[in-house]
C-alpha positions, 0 to 999 in steps of 0.5 A: 501737591509739590510732590504730585509736580515733581512726579509729573515732570518725572514722568515727562521726561521718562516719555520724553526719552522713550519718544526720542528713541522710538523715532529713532532720531540721529545723533548729533553730527560731530564736528568735522576734522582736518589734517594737513602735512608734507609728510607722514603722519598718524592723527589722535583717535577720534569718535564717529557716531554714526553708521557710515562717514565721509573723508576728503584728501588731496595733495600737491606733489614737490616739483619735478617729482612722483608723489607717492601717497597712502591714506590708511584709517584704522579702527582705535588700537589697533596697526593691522587692520585698516577698514580703508585704505586709498591708494593715489595716482604719481600725480597731484589728485584729490577725490573722496571715499565713503565708510560703512564702518561707523560707530567707534573711535578710529585714527588716520594714518598718512604715509606720503613721499616727494609731497609738497602739502596734502590736507584730509578732512573726516566729516562725522556725519552720516549719510541721510539720502542714497542717491538714486540712479542714473548715478557716476562716479569718477576718480583716478584712484581708490575709492569707496562711493556714496550709497545709492538706490535701485527700484527696479528688478536689475541695474547696469554697471558700466565702468570706462578706465584710461590705463597702462596695459599691465593696470588693472581695478576691481569692481567690487559692489555690496549692498549697503550696510555690508562690508564682508559680503559683496554681490559682484567683484570683478578685476578689470582691465583697460577699456570699457566693460558693462555688468548687470546686476540684480536689483531692487535694494540700496548699494555701494561700490568699492574701487581700488586702483594701480597705475589707473590715469582716470576711471568712471563708472555709471549706474543706470536701472 
């Protein structure tokens, strides 16, 4: 009887593990990480067990000085090929960015000049649901947006940018999960504009800007 009992328990455990694998249960979220300082900083490598994750950042400048704050995210052991970079404006600012390369080990590198204090938070949890349109994104620095879902055959991206005439902004639209092949990319100047793209699907936007005071993007169907 004891052997039968052990065999039965073993079968139940195996069936339970198989059922969980079949259901595709999400991995347990890891604890958030927080880094802070006022000078250059390189973190220790940390684990990411989800496909998508988020970084929040903020800083305050030394009084009467123009700040320079740059955030890079690298795979462990790599010093050249960053997977995300955030360049910020020359004034106090804050923001967030999403990353679509996950399930690995990474580290954060901060370059800080004339910064009184800065903070970086790493949220090591996946995005459960994409945003529905209409969706609005805004900032004053580089950003990779949260994913959004388009149900129709096409959607519009309307942008507005406040910037000196010499500055520019790159707007690239990617299918969700894709990190190399965008479906559309354009460099735009100050002012407003609209782009019409084909749907349906799930997408995200990567904004890279220089000298921008503020920008805003509206996504509608």
